[in-house]
C-alpha positions as CSV (number, residue, x, y, z in Angstrom):
1,M,25.7,45.3,38.9
2,F,23.8,46.9,36.5
3,Y,24.7,50.4,35.3
4,H,22.4,52.4,33.1
5,V,23.8,54.5,30.2
6,K,21.2,57.0,28.9
7,E,22.5,56.8,25.4
8,L,20.9,53.9,23.5
9,Q,22.7,51.4,21.7
10,F,21.1,52.4,18.5
11,N,19.8,56.1,18.0
12,A,16.1,55.2,17.9
13,R,14.0,57.8,15.8
14,V,10.6,58.3,14.2
15,S,9.2,60.6,11.6
16,G,5.9,61.2,13.2
17,P,3.2,59.5,15.5
18,D,1.8,56.2,14.4
19,P,-0.4,54.7,17.3
20,R,-1.4,51.7,15.2
21,F,2.1,50.6,14.2
22,A,3.0,51.4,18.1
23,S,0.4,48.8,18.9
24,L,2.2,46.0,16.4
25,L,5.5,47.0,18.0
26,L,4.2,45.9,21.5
27,E,4.7,42.3,20.3
28,Q,8.4,42.9,20.6
29,F,8.1,44.6,24.0
30,G,6.0,42.2,25.9
31,G,5.2,39.4,23.5
32,G,6.4,35.8,23.5
33,N,9.4,36.2,21.2
34,G,10.0,39.8,22.4
35,E,13.1,41.4,23.8
36,L,11.9,40.9,27.5
37,K,11.3,37.2,26.8
38,A,14.9,37.0,25.7
39,A,16.4,39.1,28.3
40,M,14.9,37.2,31.0
41,Q,15.4,33.7,29.5
42,Y,19.2,34.1,29.1
43,F,19.3,36.1,32.6
44,V,17.8,33.0,34.4
45,Q,19.8,30.5,32.2
46,A,23.0,32.3,33.3
47,F,22.7,31.4,37.0
48,G,23.3,27.7,36.6
49,A,26.2,28.2,34.4
50,R,28.1,30.6,36.9
51,Q,30.3,28.4,38.6
52,P,30.8,25.3,36.4
53,Y,30.8,27.1,33.1
54,P,32.0,30.8,33.7
55,D,32.5,31.5,29.9
56,K,29.2,30.3,29.2
57,Y,27.8,32.6,32.1
58,D,29.8,35.5,30.7
59,M,28.3,35.0,27.3
60,L,24.7,34.8,28.5
61,M,25.0,37.6,30.9
62,D,26.1,39.8,28.1
63,I,23.4,39.0,25.6
64,A,20.8,39.1,28.3
65,T,22.1,42.6,29.2
66,E,21.9,43.7,25.4
67,E,18.4,42.3,25.0
68,F,17.5,44.6,27.9
69,S,19.0,47.3,25.9
70,H,16.7,46.5,23.0
71,L,13.9,46.4,25.2
72,E,14.5,50.1,25.9
73,I,14.8,51.0,22.0
74,V,11.4,49.2,21.4
75,G,10.0,51.1,24.3
76,A,11.4,54.5,23.1
77,T,10.2,54.0,19.8
78,I,6.7,52.9,20.9
79,T,6.7,56.0,23.2
80,M,7.6,58.3,20.3
81,L,5.2,56.6,18.0
82,L,2.6,57.9,20.5
83,N,4.1,61.2,20.8
84,G,1.6,63.6,22.5
85,V,-0.7,61.2,23.6
86,N,0.0,61.3,27.2
87,G,-0.5,65.0,27.4
88,Q,-3.5,65.1,25.3
89,L,-5.1,62.4,27.2
90,K,-4.6,64.7,30.3
91,D,-6.4,67.5,28.9
92,A,-9.8,65.9,29.4
93,M,-12.0,68.7,28.8
94,E,-10.7,69.7,25.6
95,T,-10.9,68.0,21.9
96,S,-7.2,67.6,21.3
97,D,-5.0,66.9,18.3
98,L,-5.4,63.2,19.2
99,T,-8.7,63.5,17.6
100,K,-7.3,65.1,14.5
101,L,-4.6,62.3,14.4
102,M,-7.7,59.8,14.2
103,A,-9.4,61.8,11.8
104,G,-12.4,62.5,13.9
105,K,-14.9,60.1,15.2
106,A,-14.9,57.6,12.3
107,G,-10.9,57.5,12.4
108,K,-11.2,56.9,16.4
109,E,-13.7,54.0,15.8
110,E,-11.5,52.4,13.0
111,M,-8.5,52.7,15.3
112,I,-10.2,50.9,18.2
113,H,-12.0,48.4,16.4
114,K,-9.6,47.7,13.5
115,A,-6.1,48.6,14.2
116,M,-5.9,48.5,17.9
117,T,-6.6,44.8,18.7
118,A,-5.9,46.0,22.3
119,P,-7.8,49.2,22.9
120,Q,-6.8,49.2,26.5
121,F,-3.1,49.8,25.3
122,L,-3.9,53.8,25.3
123,V,-6.5,53.5,28.1
124,L,-4.3,52.0,30.5
125,T,-0.9,53.4,29.5
126,G,-1.6,56.8,28.6
127,G,0.9,56.9,25.8
128,G,3.7,54.6,26.7
129,P,4.6,51.0,26.1
130,H,2.6,48.2,28.0
131,V,4.1,44.9,29.2
132,T,1.8,42.8,26.6
133,N,2.0,41.5,23.3
134,C,0.1,43.3,20.5
135,Q,-3.2,41.8,21.3
136,G,-3.1,43.0,25.0
137,V,-2.1,39.4,26.5
138,P,0.2,40.2,29.6
139,W,3.8,39.1,29.5
140,T,4.3,35.9,31.4
141,G,7.3,33.9,33.0
142,A,5.8,30.9,31.2
143,Y,7.7,32.2,28.1
144,I,10.9,31.4,29.7
145,N,12.9,28.2,28.6
146,S,15.5,27.3,31.1
147,T,16.4,23.4,31.8
148,G,20.0,23.7,33.5
149,D,21.6,21.8,30.5
150,L,23.3,24.1,28.1
151,T,23.1,21.7,25.3
152,V,19.2,22.1,25.5
153,D,19.1,25.8,26.4
154,F,21.4,27.0,23.7
155,R,19.1,25.2,21.1
156,S,16.2,26.7,22.6
157,N,17.9,30.3,22.3
158,I,18.8,29.7,18.8
159,G,15.0,29.1,18.2
160,A,14.3,32.2,20.2
161,E,16.5,34.3,17.9
162,S,15.3,32.9,14.8
163,R,11.5,33.8,15.9
164,A,12.6,37.3,17.1
165,K,14.3,37.6,13.9
166,I,11.3,36.7,11.7
167,V,8.9,38.9,13.8
168,Y,11.2,41.9,13.0
169,E,11.2,40.8,9.3
170,Y,7.3,41.1,9.3
171,L,7.0,44.1,11.2
172,M,9.1,46.1,8.7
173,Q,6.7,45.5,6.2
174,F,3.8,47.5,8.3
175,T,5.7,50.7,8.5
176,D,6.8,53.3,5.8
177,D,8.6,55.4,8.4
178,K,12.2,55.0,7.3
179,Y,13.7,55.7,10.7
180,V,11.5,53.0,12.3
181,Q,12.6,50.7,9.5
182,E,16.3,51.5,10.3
183,T,15.8,50.6,14.1
184,L,14.0,47.4,13.2
185,E,16.6,46.4,11.0
186,F,19.2,47.1,13.5
187,L,17.5,45.0,16.0
188,M,16.8,42.2,13.6
189,T,20.6,42.1,12.6
190,R,21.4,41.7,16.4
191,E,19.1,38.7,16.7
192,I,21.2,37.2,13.6
193,A,24.4,38.0,15.5
194,H,23.0,36.2,18.7
195,F,22.0,33.2,16.6
196,Q,25.7,32.8,15.7
197,Q,26.8,33.2,19.1
198,F,24.6,30.5,20.5
199,T,25.4,28.3,17.6
200,A,29.2,28.7,18.2
201,A,29.0,28.3,21.9
202,L,27.1,25.2,21.7
203,E,29.7,23.6,19.3
204,T,32.2,24.1,22.3
205,I,30.2,21.7,24.3
206,Q,31.3,18.0,23.2
207,P,29.4,15.9,23.0
208,N,26.3,18.1,22.6
209,F,23.9,15.4,20.8
210,P,21.5,14.3,21.7
211,P,20.6,17.1,24.1
212,G,21.2,16.1,27.6
213,I,22.9,13.1,29.1
214,L,21.0,10.1,28.2
215,Q,21.8,8.5,24.8
216,G,19.0,7.2,22.6
217,D,18.2,3.3,22.2
218,P,20.1,2.4,19.0
219,R,17.2,0.0,18.2
220,Y,15.0,3.1,17.6
221,S,17.2,5.9,17.0
222,H,17.6,5.5,13.2
223,S,14.1,4.3,12.2
224,V,11.8,6.6,10.1
225,Y,8.3,5.4,9.7
226,N,6.4,6.0,6.5
227,L,3.1,7.2,7.8
228,S,1.7,8.7,4.5
229,S,-0.6,6.8,1.9
230,S,1.3,7.6,-1.5
231,A,3.7,9.9,-3.2
232,N,6.2,9.7,-0.2
233,A,9.0,12.2,-0.2
234,R,12.5,10.9,0.4
235,G,15.3,13.0,1.4
236,P,18.4,13.1,3.9
237,W,15.7,13.2,6.7
238,N,14.6,9.5,5.8
239,E,17.4,8.0,3.6
240,G,21.0,7.6,3.3
241,Q,23.5,8.5,6.0
242,G,21.6,11.4,7.3
243,P,23.5,13.7,9.7
244,W,25.8,11.0,11.1
245,G,28.2,10.2,8.4
246,A,29.8,7.1,6.9
247,G,28.8,3.9,8.5
248,E,25.4,5.4,10.0
249,N,22.0,5.1,7.8
250,W,18.4,5.5,8.3
251,E,16.3,2.8,8.5
252,Y,13.2,3.3,6.4
253,I,10.1,1.3,7.5
254,D,7.8,1.5,4.6
255,D,5.1,-0.8,6.1
256,P,4.9,0.3,9.8
257,I,1.8,-1.8,10.6
258,H,3.5,-4.9,9.4
259,Q,6.7,-3.9,11.4
260,V,4.9,-3.3,14.6
261,I,3.0,-6.6,14.4
262,E,6.2,-8.4,13.5
263,T,8.4,-7.0,16.3
264,Q,5.5,-7.4,19.0
265,G,5.3,-3.7,19.5
266,Q,9.1,-3.1,19.0
267,L,9.9,-5.5,21.9
268,K,11.7,-8.0,19.4
269,K,13.2,-4.8,17.3
270,T,16.9,-5.2,16.4
271,V,19.5,-2.5,15.7
272,A,19.7,-1.3,12.2
273,G,21.3,1.5,10.6
274,T,24.0,1.9,13.3
275,R,27.1,-0.2,14.8
276,Q,26.2,0.9,18.3
277,T,24.6,-1.6,20.7
278,P,22.1,-0.6,23.5
279,E,24.9,-1.7,26.0
280,Q,27.5,0.9,24.3
281,A,24.8,3.5,24.3
282,Q,24.1,3.1,28.2
283,Q,27.8,3.0,28.9
284,K,28.3,6.3,26.9
285,A,25.5,7.8,29.0
286,R,27.1,6.6,32.3
287,E,30.5,8.2,31.2
288,L,28.8,11.6,30.0
289,G,26.9,11.7,33.3
290,K,30.0,11.5,35.2
291,Q,31.8,14.0,32.9
292,R,28.8,16.5,33.3
293,S,28.6,15.7,37.1
294,Q,32.1,16.5,37.8
295,E,32.1,19.6,35.8
296,V,29.3,21.0,38.1
297,T,30.3,19.6,41.4
298,S,34.2,20.3,41.1
299,A,33.2,24.2,40.5
300,A,31.3,24.4,43.6
301,P,33.5,24.7,47.0
302,T,32.5,22.9,50.1
303,G,31.7,25.2,52.9
304,V,31.4,28.8,52.3
305,N,30.5,29.6,48.8
306,Q,30.8,33.1,47.0
307,W,29.3,34.3,43.7
308,C,32.2,36.9,42.9
309,S,35.0,38.7,44.4
310,Y,36.0,42.5,44.6
311,P,36.9,43.4,42.3
312,Q,36.4,40.4,39.9
313,F,39.4,40.0,37.7
314,D,38.6,36.7,36.1
315,L,35.6,34.7,35.3
316,A,35.7,32.0,37.8
317,S,33.9,32.4,41.2
318,P,36.8,32.8,43.9
319,R,37.6,30.1,46.2
320,V,36.8,30.9,49.9
321,A,39.1,29.6,52.7
322,K,37.7,27.6,55.6
323,D,37.8,30.8,58.0
324,G,35.6,32.8,55.3
325,K,38.5,34.9,53.8
């Protein structure tokens, strides 16, 4: 059950109207890396975690709820940056202060054609936020990434928080309003906190690499192909032990054309760089598949299923007796 508290998590303020920056800030309201995307992504991901992983469900719902609060902060800031626009637009018979704000006809044209990449922003909303990005592209559920596997979803969330952080970082360079900058800095910092939460949560799932259940074929998992013509860069991404540790190494294939011909298109490729055999990888996948399946199926009761109890004193879903009580 959601409960709206009227006090914002951070006290959003602006020094004065700034329709141009309000348009840019729409990117974090209805854009592909914005607060609505994050809130909905974590909200959707949480459902599959409710019964098998109630601790992860709790975290996802907490962060999703905070993202909704951030959406409110962004929306409030946009509205204040458009302060007075709604009322002035209503006075259709008079020339309003909005015209003065835009420095007459020339300023109005400049706002529409240069600053306002989505002129329908003011025309359609009348002075409030619109669920679009800064170019007027409507928000879409296609922004949401949810696979049902937390080792995949948490990595996606880490990327989402990283992208949102850098957007705020860029936005801060387009406003001189110290109050708006304070708000953006708070929101940017919370992206860092969420990044850390998802990173820590991912580490509690072991094993978590590779993402998902199936293991990679060790004949190909450590191979790196040199696909550049000269002055090739070398580093821990293509030489040495890489991310695996002792006993595991990259196999650097300097002449991929010769290698493909020699192995008959990889069909005769042998294991290199790792001690694991294809049979061992398949066995590990079977074991991990059984483990994950057991975690999910054991959490769901047979017969009547119930999402929560009233009141809900612990994280787990309540077990329901056969008589439904």
